[in-house]
PyMOL CGO cylinders between C-alpha atoms (Angstrom):
from pymol import cmd
from pymol.cgo import CYLINDER

trace = [
    CYLINDER, 56.49, 82.16, -74.51, 58.41, 84.84, -76.41, 0.3, 1, 1, 1, 1, 1, 1,
    CYLINDER, 58.41, 84.84, -76.41, 55.24, 85.86, -78.27, 0.3, 1, 1, 1, 1, 1, 1,
    CYLINDER, 55.24, 85.86, -78.27, 53.46, 86.37, -74.95, 0.3, 1, 1, 1, 1, 1, 1,
    CYLINDER, 53.46, 86.37, -74.95, 56.34, 88.53, -73.68, 0.3, 1, 1, 1, 1, 1, 1,
    CYLINDER, 56.34, 88.53, -73.68, 56.13, 90.64, -76.86, 0.3, 1, 1, 1, 1, 1, 1,
    CYLINDER, 56.13, 90.64, -76.86, 52.38, 91.13, -76.44, 0.3, 1, 1, 1, 1, 1, 1,
    CYLINDER, 52.38, 91.13, -76.44, 52.37, 91.71, -72.69, 0.3, 1, 1, 1, 1, 1, 1,
    CYLINDER, 52.37, 91.71, -72.69, 52.20, 95.16, -71.10, 0.3, 1, 1, 1, 1, 1, 1,
    CYLINDER, 52.20, 95.16, -71.10, 55.62, 96.80, -70.78, 0.3, 1, 1, 1, 1, 1, 1,
    CYLINDER, 55.62, 96.80, -70.78, 55.58, 97.21, -66.99, 0.3, 1, 1, 1, 1, 1, 1,
    CYLINDER, 55.58, 97.21, -66.99, 55.29, 93.46, -66.21, 0.3, 1, 1, 1, 1, 1, 1,
    CYLINDER, 55.29, 93.46, -66.21, 58.40, 91.39, -65.50, 0.3, 1, 1, 1, 1, 1, 1,
    CYLINDER, 58.40, 91.39, -65.50, 59.20, 88.16, -67.30, 0.3, 1, 1, 1, 1, 1, 1,
    CYLINDER, 59.20, 88.16, -67.30, 58.97, 86.26, -64.00, 0.3, 1, 1, 1, 1, 1, 1,
    CYLINDER, 58.97, 86.26, -64.00, 55.40, 87.48, -63.46, 0.3, 1, 1, 1, 1, 1, 1,
    CYLINDER, 55.40, 87.48, -63.46, 54.50, 86.56, -67.02, 0.3, 1, 1, 1, 1, 1, 1,
    CYLINDER, 54.50, 86.56, -67.02, 55.96, 83.08, -66.52, 0.3, 1, 1, 1, 1, 1, 1,
    CYLINDER, 55.96, 83.08, -66.52, 53.98, 82.58, -63.28, 0.3, 1, 1, 1, 1, 1, 1,
    CYLINDER, 53.98, 82.58, -63.28, 50.73, 83.60, -64.93, 0.3, 1, 1, 1, 1, 1, 1,
    CYLINDER, 50.73, 83.60, -64.93, 51.51, 81.42, -67.97, 0.3, 1, 1, 1, 1, 1, 1,
    CYLINDER, 51.51, 81.42, -67.97, 52.09, 78.38, -65.75, 0.3, 1, 1, 1, 1, 1, 1,
    CYLINDER, 52.09, 78.38, -65.75, 48.98, 79.15, -63.68, 0.3, 1, 1, 1, 1, 1, 1,
    CYLINDER, 48.98, 79.15, -63.68, 46.92, 79.12, -66.91, 0.3, 1, 1, 1, 1, 1, 1,
    CYLINDER, 46.92, 79.12, -66.91, 48.51, 75.78, -67.90, 0.3, 1, 1, 1, 1, 1, 1,
    CYLINDER, 48.51, 75.78, -67.90, 50.12, 77.21, -71.03, 0.3, 1, 1, 1, 1, 1, 1,
    CYLINDER, 50.12, 77.21, -71.03, 46.95, 78.74, -72.46, 0.3, 1, 1, 1, 1, 1, 1,
    CYLINDER, 46.95, 78.74, -72.46, 48.19, 81.78, -74.37, 0.3, 1, 1, 1, 1, 1, 1,
    CYLINDER, 48.19, 81.78, -74.37, 44.80, 83.46, -74.66, 0.3, 1, 1, 1, 1, 1, 1,
    CYLINDER, 44.80, 83.46, -74.66, 43.95, 83.21, -70.97, 0.3, 1, 1, 1, 1, 1, 1,
    CYLINDER, 43.95, 83.21, -70.97, 47.46, 84.39, -70.05, 0.3, 1, 1, 1, 1, 1, 1,
    CYLINDER, 47.46, 84.39, -70.05, 47.18, 87.51, -72.21, 0.3, 1, 1, 1, 1, 1, 1,
    CYLINDER, 47.18, 87.51, -72.21, 43.67, 88.18, -70.93, 0.3, 1, 1, 1, 1, 1, 1,
    CYLINDER, 43.67, 88.18, -70.93, 44.93, 88.06, -67.36, 0.3, 1, 1, 1, 1, 1, 1,
    CYLINDER, 44.93, 88.06, -67.36, 47.98, 90.20, -68.14, 0.3, 1, 1, 1, 1, 1, 1,
    CYLINDER, 47.98, 90.20, -68.14, 45.85, 92.88, -69.76, 0.3, 1, 1, 1, 1, 1, 1,
    CYLINDER, 45.85, 92.88, -69.76, 43.09, 92.42, -67.14, 0.3, 1, 1, 1, 1, 1, 1,
    CYLINDER, 43.09, 92.42, -67.14, 40.45, 91.71, -69.75, 0.3, 1, 1, 1, 1, 1, 1,
    CYLINDER, 40.45, 91.71, -69.75, 37.27, 90.18, -68.40, 0.3, 1, 1, 1, 1, 1, 1,
    CYLINDER, 37.27, 90.18, -68.40, 35.89, 87.15, -70.18, 0.3, 1, 1, 1, 1, 1, 1,
    CYLINDER, 35.89, 87.15, -70.18, 32.56, 87.93, -71.80, 0.3, 1, 1, 1, 1, 1, 1,
    CYLINDER, 32.56, 87.93, -71.80, 29.87, 85.49, -70.71, 0.3, 1, 1, 1, 1, 1, 1,
    CYLINDER, 29.87, 85.49, -70.71, 27.71, 84.02, -73.44, 0.3, 1, 1, 1, 1, 1, 1,
    CYLINDER, 27.71, 84.02, -73.44, 24.02, 84.78, -73.28, 0.3, 1, 1, 1, 1, 1, 1,
    CYLINDER, 24.02, 84.78, -73.28, 21.69, 81.91, -72.72, 0.3, 1, 1, 1, 1, 1, 1,
    CYLINDER, 21.69, 81.91, -72.72, 18.81, 81.81, -75.19, 0.3, 1, 1, 1, 1, 1, 1,
    CYLINDER, 18.81, 81.81, -75.19, 15.39, 82.02, -73.68, 0.3, 1, 1, 1, 1, 1, 1,
    CYLINDER, 15.39, 82.02, -73.68, 12.65, 79.61, -74.67, 0.3, 1, 1, 1, 1, 1, 1,
    CYLINDER, 12.65, 79.61, -74.67, 11.17, 81.74, -77.45, 0.3, 1, 1, 1, 1, 1, 1,
    CYLINDER, 11.17, 81.74, -77.45, 14.56, 82.41, -79.05, 0.3, 1, 1, 1, 1, 1, 1,
    CYLINDER, 14.56, 82.41, -79.05, 15.37, 78.71, -78.83, 0.3, 1, 1, 1, 1, 1, 1,
    CYLINDER, 15.37, 78.71, -78.83, 12.12, 77.79, -80.59, 0.3, 1, 1, 1, 1, 1, 1,
    CYLINDER, 12.12, 77.79, -80.59, 12.71, 80.33, -83.39, 0.3, 1, 1, 1, 1, 1, 1,
    CYLINDER, 12.71, 80.33, -83.39, 16.25, 79.04, -83.83, 0.3, 1, 1, 1, 1, 1, 1,
    CYLINDER, 16.25, 79.04, -83.83, 14.87, 75.55, -84.35, 0.3, 1, 1, 1, 1, 1, 1,
    CYLINDER, 14.87, 75.55, -84.35, 12.31, 76.87, -86.86, 0.3, 1, 1, 1, 1, 1, 1,
    CYLINDER, 12.31, 76.87, -86.86, 15.08, 78.66, -88.82, 0.3, 1, 1, 1, 1, 1, 1,
    CYLINDER, 15.08, 78.66, -88.82, 17.25, 75.53, -88.78, 0.3, 1, 1, 1, 1, 1, 1,
    CYLINDER, 17.25, 75.53, -88.78, 14.35, 73.43, -90.07, 0.3, 1, 1, 1, 1, 1, 1,
    CYLINDER, 14.35, 73.43, -90.07, 13.62, 75.92, -92.86, 0.3, 1, 1, 1, 1, 1, 1,
    CYLINDER, 13.62, 75.92, -92.86, 17.32, 75.99, -93.81, 0.3, 1, 1, 1, 1, 1, 1,
    CYLINDER, 17.32, 75.99, -93.81, 17.37, 72.18, -94.00, 0.3, 1, 1, 1, 1, 1, 1,
    CYLINDER, 17.37, 72.18, -94.00, 14.23, 72.20, -96.16, 0.3, 1, 1, 1, 1, 1, 1,
    CYLINDER, 14.23, 72.20, -96.16, 15.76, 74.81, -98.50, 0.3, 1, 1, 1, 1, 1, 1,
    CYLINDER, 15.76, 74.81, -98.50, 18.92, 72.75, -98.84, 0.3, 1, 1, 1, 1, 1, 1,
    CYLINDER, 18.92, 72.75, -98.84, 17.00, 69.62, -99.75, 0.3, 1, 1, 1, 1, 1, 1,
    CYLINDER, 17.00, 69.62, -99.75, 14.82, 71.53, -102.22, 0.3, 1, 1, 1, 1, 1, 1,
    CYLINDER, 14.82, 71.53, -102.22, 17.92, 72.96, -103.91, 0.3, 1, 1, 1, 1, 1, 1,
    CYLINDER, 17.92, 72.96, -103.91, 19.37, 69.46, -104.26, 0.3, 1, 1, 1, 1, 1, 1,
    CYLINDER, 19.37, 69.46, -104.26, 16.14, 68.23, -105.83, 0.3, 1, 1, 1, 1, 1, 1,
    CYLINDER, 16.14, 68.23, -105.83, 16.00, 71.18, -108.24, 0.3, 1, 1, 1, 1, 1, 1,
    CYLINDER, 16.00, 71.18, -108.24, 19.62, 70.61, -109.26, 0.3, 1, 1, 1, 1, 1, 1,
    CYLINDER, 19.62, 70.61, -109.26, 18.79, 66.98, -110.12, 0.3, 1, 1, 1, 1, 1, 1,
    CYLINDER, 18.79, 66.98, -110.12, 15.79, 68.06, -112.18, 0.3, 1, 1, 1, 1, 1, 1,
    CYLINDER, 15.79, 68.06, -112.18, 17.82, 70.70, -114.03, 0.3, 1, 1, 1, 1, 1, 1,
    CYLINDER, 17.82, 70.70, -114.03, 20.58, 68.18, -114.76, 0.3, 1, 1, 1, 1, 1, 1,
    CYLINDER, 20.58, 68.18, -114.76, 18.04, 65.80, -116.38, 0.3, 1, 1, 1, 1, 1, 1,
    CYLINDER, 18.04, 65.80, -116.38, 16.90, 68.44, -118.89, 0.3, 1, 1, 1, 1, 1, 1,
]
cmd.load_cgo(trace, "trace")
């Protein structure tokens, strides 16, 4: 609680900070966001095309990882 008081804006009383802290169920981040009136940034949903390309990249990364393992085994045998 003391860390929140230190990081809170100067013009806010300790009672107000305590009320907001309790309202946010002890979540320090949410309390400070509310005290400083910072809006939470929504995460963007991926559209279908982006989702498909993400899967392609993940598949290629998995393939590269397996190929590296195989090459390491071959190099170790030499």
